[in-house]
C-alpha positions in Angstrom: 0.2 20.6 2.8 -1.2 19.5 -0.9 -1.8 15.8 -1.1 -2.9 13.9 -3.8 -4.6 10.6 -3.2 -4.8 8.1 -6.3 -8.2 5.8 -6.1 -9.3 3.0 -7.9 -12.3 1.9 -5.7 -10.5 -1.5 -4.8 -10.2 -2.7 -1.1 -6.6 -1.1 -1.1 -8.2 2.4 -2.0 -10.4 1.7 1.4 -7.3 0.6 3.5 -5.4 3.7 2.6 -8.5 6.0 3.6 -8.9 3.9 6.8 -5.1 4.7 7.3 -5.3 8.5 6.6 -8.1 8.5 8.6 -6.6 7.0 11.8 -3.6 9.3 11.6 -4.4 12.7 12.4 -1.1 14.3 10.9 -2.0 12.9 7.3 -5.7 13.4 7.6 -7.5 17.0 8.4 -8.8 20.4 7.5 -5.5 21.6 7.6 -4.4 19.9 4.5 -5.8 20.1 0.7 -6.7 17.0 -0.9 -7.1 16.0 -4.6 -8.7 12.5 -5.2 -7.7 11.1 -8.6 -8.8 8.0 -10.4 -7.5 6.9 -13.9 -10.2 5.6 -16.1 -9.1 3.2 -18.4 -9.3 4.4 -22.4 -12.0 2.9 -24.5 -10.2 1.4 -27.5 -9.1 3.6 -30.4 -11.3 1.8 -32.9 -14.7 1.8 -30.6 -13.9 5.5 -29.8 -13.9 6.5 -33.3 -17.2 5.7 -33.8 -18.8 7.1 -30.5 -20.0 10.4 -30.3 -17.8 12.8 -28.2 -20.8 13.5 -25.8 -21.2 9.5 -25.0 -17.6 8.8 -24.8 -17.4 11.6 -22.0 -20.1 10.6 -20.3 -18.9 6.9 -20.2 -15.6 8.3 -18.5 -17.5 10.5 -16.2 -19.7 7.7 -15.0 -16.6 4.9 -14.5 -15.4 7.8 -12.5 -18.4 8.7 -10.3 -18.6 4.9 -9.4 -15.0 5.0 -7.5 -15.7 8.8 -6.4 -19.2 8.2 -4.9 -18.1 6.0 -1.5 -15.2 8.5 -1.5 -17.2 11.2 -1.7 -19.2 10.4 1.1 -16.6 9.5 3.3 -14.9 13.1 3.3 -18.4 14.7 3.7 -18.5 12.5 6.8 -15.2 13.7 8.3 -16.1 17.2 7.0 -13.2 17.6 4.9 -13.5 19.3 1.4 -11.7 17.7 -1.5 -11.3 18.1 -5.2 -12.0 14.9 -7.3 -10.2 14.9 -10.8 -10.4 12.0 -13.2 -8.1 11.6 -16.2 -8.2 9.0 -19.0 -5.1 6.9 -19.5 -2.8 4.3 -17.6 -3.0 5.0 -14.0 0.8 5.4 -13.2 1.0 8.0 -16.1 -1.8 10.1 -14.5 -0.8 9.9 -10.9 2.6 11.1 -12.0 1.8 13.7 -14.3 -0.6 15.1 -12.1 1.4 14.9 -9.4 4.2 17.0 -10.9 1.7 19.7 -12.9 -0.3 20.1 -9.4 3.1 20.8 -7.5 1.7 18.4 -4.6 4.1 17.8 -1.4 2.8 14.1 -1.1 1.1 11.3 -3.1 -0.8 8.7 -1.3 -1.7 5.4 -2.9 -2.7 2.0 -1.3 -1.0 -0.8 -3.0 -1.8 -4.8 -3.6 1.3 -5.8 -1.9 2.6 -8.2 -4.5 6.0 -9.3 -4.1 8.9 -8.7 -6.6 8.2 -11.5 -8.8 4.6 -10.7 -9.3 5.6 -7.0 -9.8 8.1 -8.0 -12.4 5.4 -10.1 -14.3 2.2 -8.2 -13.6 3.6 -4.6 -13.3 2.4 -2.5 -10.7 1.0 1.3 -10.6 2.7 1.6 -7.2 6.1 0.7 -8.3 6.0 2.9 -11.5 4.6 5.6 -9.8 7.5 5.4 -6.9 10.1 4.8 -9.7 9.0 7.8 -11.8 7.2 10.6 -9.3 9.7 13.6 -8.2 6.9 14.2 -5.2 7.3 12.3 -2.2 4.7 9.3 -1.7 3.1 7.2 0.8 2.4 3.8 -0.1 -0.1 2.1 2.1 -0.4 -2.1 2.2 
């Protein structure tokens, strides 16, 4: 199975990874994993005055802060994973990558806000579930 796991480095990412590790049918060498992190874009006016290499380095550094403990987790389990970061809104990044990459499953953690909070705050998980054609496993 080709699995796309969306991560943000929060406690909800840790909970999602713990859930996967506890369920052999979702976690193991028999699956192909891609770990994706959506890095927030630098505001356009600021990006316009920055050197492209500096901007790229900033995005890579931000993604690596999230990826470093996850790389260690996968290495400890002896499981290979690809790590990808994209710049942009998280829901847009996850949905686009899920469709482009022809994944069998998208896995993501959720903050578990109620309906009212989602209405007011919005929710990456809600947006992914609403827009993604790939089956999704939401871990609370």
